[in-house]
N, C-alpha and C positions, 0 to 999 in steps of 0.2 A: 341637148346632145353634146354638152361640154366635156363629159368624162372621156369619151373616145379621142377627143382633141387633146386633152391633158395627156393621155397615154402616148398619142402620136408624138407630141412634143418631147416627152421624157425619152422615148425610143429614139428619137432623132438626135437628142443630146448624147445618148449612149444606148446601144443595143443592150437589151437586158432580159433576164428571165422574170417571170411573174413575181417571184419572191423578191428578187432585186427591185423590181418596180414598186412593190408594196412598201419595202423599206425606204425607197427614195421618196415615195409619196409622204411617208410619215415625217421625213426630214425636210422637205422643201415645198413641193406642190401642195401637200396636205395642209399647209398653213392658210391657204386660200381656196382650195378645192378639195374637199375631203371625199374619200371613197374607201369602202370596206374591201378587204382582201377578196371576197367573193365577187364584188362588182368588178374589180380589176380583172380577175380571171375570166369572168363571164364576157367582158368587153374585148378582152384579147382574142377569144374565140370568134366573136363577131367581126372584129377587124380583119382577122385572117380569112374568114369566109367572104369578106367583101373584097378581098384582094389588095388591102392596104398594108398589111404586114405579112411577113412570112417567118417560119421557124428557121433559124440558122442550123445548118447541118452540124451535127455533133462530131467532134474530132474522133471520138471512138464510141461506137454504139455501146450503151450500157443500160441495163434496166433500172428504172427509177431516176434516170438522169433528168435534171431540170431542162426544160426547154427555154432557149434564148430566142428573142424575136428582133427583127430589124424592120425598118419602114421601106416599103417599096415606093417607086415613083408615083404611083396612084395615090398612096398615103400622103406623100409630101404634097402632091397637088391638092388633095382634099384639105389639108391643114392650111395651105396658103390661101385656098378659096374661103375658108371659115374665117382666118385671120383678117382678110380684107372685107368681109361682109359687115354691113351695118347692123348694129344691135342697140336696142333701147336699153337704158339703165333699168335695173330691177327695183322695184319699190322696197323700201326698208321693211322688213317684218321682224320685229324683235318683241319677245314675249315680255321682257322687262318693261318696255314702253307701254305695252298694252296693260300690264299690271298696274303701272303708275296711273294710267287713265281710269282703271277700275277703282283705284284708291281714292279717286276724287269722289266716288259715290258710296264706297264702303268704309273708307278710312285707311290709315297707314299702318295699322297695327301689324308688327311683324316684318315690315317692309325695310326698315332701316338696316337690320342685320344683313339682309340679302344685298342691299346696296353696298355695305361695306365689303361683303364677300366678292361681289362683282368688281369693285374698285381694286381689291387686292389681286383678282385674276388678271385684270387688264394691266396693272402694274408689272406683274410678273411676265406677261407676254411682251410688254414693251421692252422690259430689260433683255428678254431673249433676243428679240429682234435687234436691239441695239448692239448686243454681243456679236450676233451674226454680222452686222454692218462692219464692226471693228475688225473681225477676223477674216471675212471674205472680200471686203471692199476697201483695202488700204489705198492711200493716195497713189495715183499713178496707174491704177488698174482701171483702164478706161476703153477697152475694146468696145465696139458696138454691142456685142453680146452681153458683156459685163454692165455696160450702161443700161441696157434694158432690164436685166435682171435686177440690178440695184434700184431701178425705178419702181419695180414690183415690191421689193422690200421697203422702199420709202413710203409706198401706199400703206403697208401694214404699220409702219412707225407712226405715220401721220394719223392713222385710224386709232390706234392705240393711245396716242397723245390726246386726241379728241375725247375718247371715251374716259380716260383718267380725269381730264379736266371737267367734262360734263357730269361725271358721277360725283366728283367733289363738290360741285355746285348743287347737284340734286340732294346730297347728304345735308348740306347746309339748309336748303330750303325745307327738307322734311323735318329736320331739327327745329327750325323756326316754327314751322306749323304746329309741331308737337308742344312747344312752348307756349304758343298762342292758345291752343285748345286747353292746355292745363290751366292757364290764366283765366280763360272763360269759364271753366268748371268751378274755379275758386270764387268767382263773383256771385 
């Protein structure tokens, strides 16, 4: 049930239309919680039906005008309840790790190129997060809200740092295994 809570969070930060929300998801929340435009619009309808949000009155009625939403007290209460509730960590499910496990029984052919590709993708994501940190969290920007947002960004930076280091080591290991197998074949 996290998508509704992500939407409530975004709307409490700034009342928005569905289109504005999807753009904001693409630029911030989407880094750690993804949703399609259709999912966001569907959840907006559910949140409105549950009395958690409401459509803001339009300044001038116009056909085809986008609807903007704001969070109602019940929505803020639901978000506070959810934020305070205990949740267990989710187990890691990554197909790359499963593919490495499968390579133990079928061999590593073709895997090295994809490990390089993953490493490049994680390096790019790390660079993007570090740029966001430089841009959005200069020294002295330390309101409680900024500190919590920065903490979320630091999680992304730390995860990408982990993946780039781990993938570099995995590539070394796969290369060493390939060299060992080539040596065994020559004997």
